C-alpha positions in Angstrom: 0.0 0.0 0.0 1.3 3.4 -0.9 2.5 5.5 2.0 0.5 8.5 0.8 -2.7 6.4 1.1 -2.0 5.3 4.7 -3.4 7.1 7.7 -1.7 6.5 11.0 -3.6 4.1 13.2 -4.1 6.6 16.0 -5.7 9.0 13.6 -8.3 6.3 12.5 -9.1 5.7 16.2 -9.5 9.4 16.8 -11.9 9.7 13.9 -13.8 6.6 14.9 -14.3 7.8 18.5 -15.5 11.2 17.3 -18.0 9.5 15.0 -19.4 7.4 17.9 -19.7 10.4 20.2 -21.8 12.3 17.7 -24.0 9.5 16.6 -22.1 8.7 13.5 -22.7 11.8 11.5 -19.8 11.4 9.2 -17.5 8.6 8.2 -14.2 9.7 6.9 -12.4 7.8 4.2 -9.4 9.9 3.5 -6.1 9.8 1.7 -3.7 12.7 1.2 -4.0 15.0 -1.7 -0.7 15.2 -3.5 1.2 15.2 -6.8 -0.7 13.3 -9.5 2.6 12.0 -10.7 2.7 9.8 -7.6 -0.6 8.3 -8.4 -2.2 9.7 -5.2 -6.0 9.7 -4.9 -7.6 12.6 -3.2 -9.5 12.0 0.1 -13.2 11.6 -0.1 -16.0 11.9 2.5 -19.0 9.7 2.8 -21.9 11.6 4.4 -24.2 9.2 6.3 -26.7 11.7 7.7 -27.0 15.4 7.5 -24.7 17.8 5.8 -21.2 19.3 6.5 -20.1 22.9 6.3 -17.0 24.1 4.4 -14.2 24.7 6.9 -11.8 27.7 6.8 -9.0 25.5 5.5 -11.2 24.1 2.8 -12.1 27.6 1.7 -8.5 28.6 1.8 -7.6 25.7 -0.5 -10.5 26.4 -2.9 -9.3 30.1 -3.0 -5.7 29.1 -3.8 -4.4 30.3 -0.4 -3.2 26.8 0.4 -1.0 24.7 -1.9 -2.9 22.3 -4.2 -1.0 19.3 -2.5 -2.8 20.0 0.8 -5.6 17.8 1.8 -8.1 18.8 4.6 -9.4 15.5 6.0 -13.0 15.2 7.2 -13.3 15.7 11.0 -15.8 17.0 13.5 -15.4 20.4 15.2 -13.3 21.5 16.9 -10.7 19.0 15.5 -8.8 19.9 12.3 -6.8 17.3 10.4 -4.6 18.4 7.5 -2.1 16.5 5.3 0.5 17.3 2.6 3.2 15.2 1.0 7.0 15.8 0.9 9.2 15.3 -2.1 12.9 14.6 -2.5 15.1 17.6 -3.0 18.8 17.0 -2.2 18.4 13.2 -2.4 16.3 13.2 -5.6 19.1 11.9 -7.9 20.1 9.0 -5.5 16.6 8.3 -4.0 14.1 9.4 -6.6 11.2 7.4 -5.1 11.6 8.9 -1.6 8.2 10.0 -0.3 6.9 11.7 2.9 3.6 12.5 4.4 2.9 15.1 7.1 -0.3 14.9 9.1 -1.2 17.8 11.4 -4.0 17.5 14.0 -5.4 20.4 15.9 -7.9 19.9 18.7 -9.7 22.2 21.0 -7.6 25.3 21.8 -9.2 25.1 25.3 -7.1 22.0 26.0 -3.8 22.7 24.2 -2.1 25.4 22.3 0.1 22.8 20.4 -0.7 20.8 17.3 0.3 17.2 16.9 2.5 16.6 13.8 3.2 13.1 12.4 5.9 12.8 9.7 6.2 9.5 7.9 8.8 8.7 5.2 9.7 5.8 3.0 12.4 4.9 0.4 14.9 7.3 2.2 18.6 6.7 2.9 18.6 4.0 5.6 19.9 4.5 9.1 20.3 8.2 8.8 19.2 11.0 11.1 17.5 14.1 9.6 16.6 17.4 11.2 13.1 18.8 10.6 12.5 22.5 10.2 9.5 24.8 9.6 10.7 27.2 7.0 9.6 30.4 5.3 10.4 29.3 1.8 10.3 25.7 0.7 13.6 25.9 -1.3 16.7 28.0 -1.3 17.3 30.6 0.2 14.8 29.2 2.8 14.4 32.4 4.7 13.5 32.3 8.4 13.4 28.8 9.9 12.5 27.0 13.1 14.0 23.6 14.3 11.2 21.3 15.4 12.3 17.7 15.5 14.6 14.9 14.4 13.8 11.8 12.4 16.0 8.7 12.1 15.3 6.2 9.3 15.4 2.4 9.7 17.4 -0.1 7.6 14.6 -0.2 5.0 14.6 3.6 4.6 11.3 4.1 6.4 10.8 6.2 9.5 8.5 8.4 11.4 8.5 11.2 14.0 5.6 12.5 16.1 6.0 15.8 17.9 3.8 18.6 19.4 4.4 22.2 18.4 2.5 25.3 17.4 2.2 24.7 13.6 -0.7 26.5 11.9 0.4 29.9 13.3 4.1 29.3 13.4 6.3 32.4 12.9 9.8 33.7 13.4 10.6 37.2 14.8 13.7 39.3 15.0 13.2 41.2 18.3 15.6 43.9 17.0 13.1 44.6 14.2 9.8 43.2 15.4 7.5 44.0 12.6 4.2 42.2 12.1 2.7 39.8 9.6 -0.8 38.7 8.7 -1.9 35.1 9.3 -5.1 34.3 7.4 -6.2 32.0 10.2 -5.8 34.0 13.3 -5.1 37.6 12.3 -1.9 39.6 13.1 1.3 37.8 14.2 4.8 39.0 15.0 7.5 38.5 12.5 7.5 36.2 9.5 5.0 33.3 9.0 6.6 29.8 8.7 4.3 27.8 6.4 6.5 25.1 4.9 8.5 22.1 6.1 11.9 20.7 5.1 14.3 17.9 6.2 18.1 18.2 6.3 20.9 15.7 6.8 21.9 16.0 10.4 25.5 15.1 9.5 27.5 16.4 6.5 29.6 13.2 6.5 26.4 11.1 6.2 25.3 13.2 3.3 28.6 12.9 1.5 28.7 9.2 1.9 25.0 8.5 1.0 25.1 10.8 -2.0 28.7 9.8 -3.0 29.7 13.5 -3.2 32.6 14.7 -1.1 32.3 18.2 -2.5 29.1 18.9 -0.5 29.4 21.7 1.9 28.1 22.0 5.5 25.0 23.9 6.4 23.6 25.6 9.5 20.6 23.2 9.7 21.6 21.6 12.9 23.1 22.9 16.2 26.2 21.9 18.1 29.8 21.6 17.1 31.6 21.7 14.9 29.9 24.6 13.0 28.3 23.8 9.7 28.4 20.1 10.4 24.9 19.4 8.9 24.3 18.4 5.4 22.0 19.7 2.6 18.2 19.6 2.5 16.9 16.1 1.7 13.1 16.6 1.5 10.7 19.5 1.1 7.0 20.2 0.5 8.2 22.0 -2.7 5.3 24.4 -2.8 5.1 28.2 -3.3 1.7 28.6 -1.6 1.5 27.7 2.2 1.0 24.1 3.2 0.0 25.0 6.8 
């Protein structure tokens, strides 16, 4: 089964429980929207009783304010579930079939200010650690960024990382020049909105070995010593319009 048609088990349980609690208003049968070149089928919703209202995220996608690869899954208020695929960037030549799927779940803001993010990958370089960043721009020069998690692949090139972080209204601010920005979901924010996701090699040596290229230069996309010890970007959402 293709990764981009697989929903994490805990998500299915969440949807099932919500359905039971509300009398089974909606049954969600969803798969992530994505690049047609990957043969991905868009999610679909089966309405058992009643009707559903268009959500803010669904309106944003219809109006072109979200990337076309984004899929807003069926869910019952106040829960929001959104998915988008990742595509290979720096590893594309050596690992052209690498795929990734990001699932973001937001529940009631009365219970938590964080969102739950699940990142699944397959056909990646095996046994390699990558750093995950929210970024202003999906490709170079990347702009403002925020480190959010690590992901280490298994021997078969698959891997996953689950973390909680403010996602839908993520932003970066330079306190020396505060400024403001406009987030279409929750109004004015400080600084620069971070609405894309990328993965980088945590180790430059790993990248050079995996990609068979000793000319690769270090990047700042990991902390610690020595400086510039991280490798290039490996995966990205690859979109110009926001994905979250």
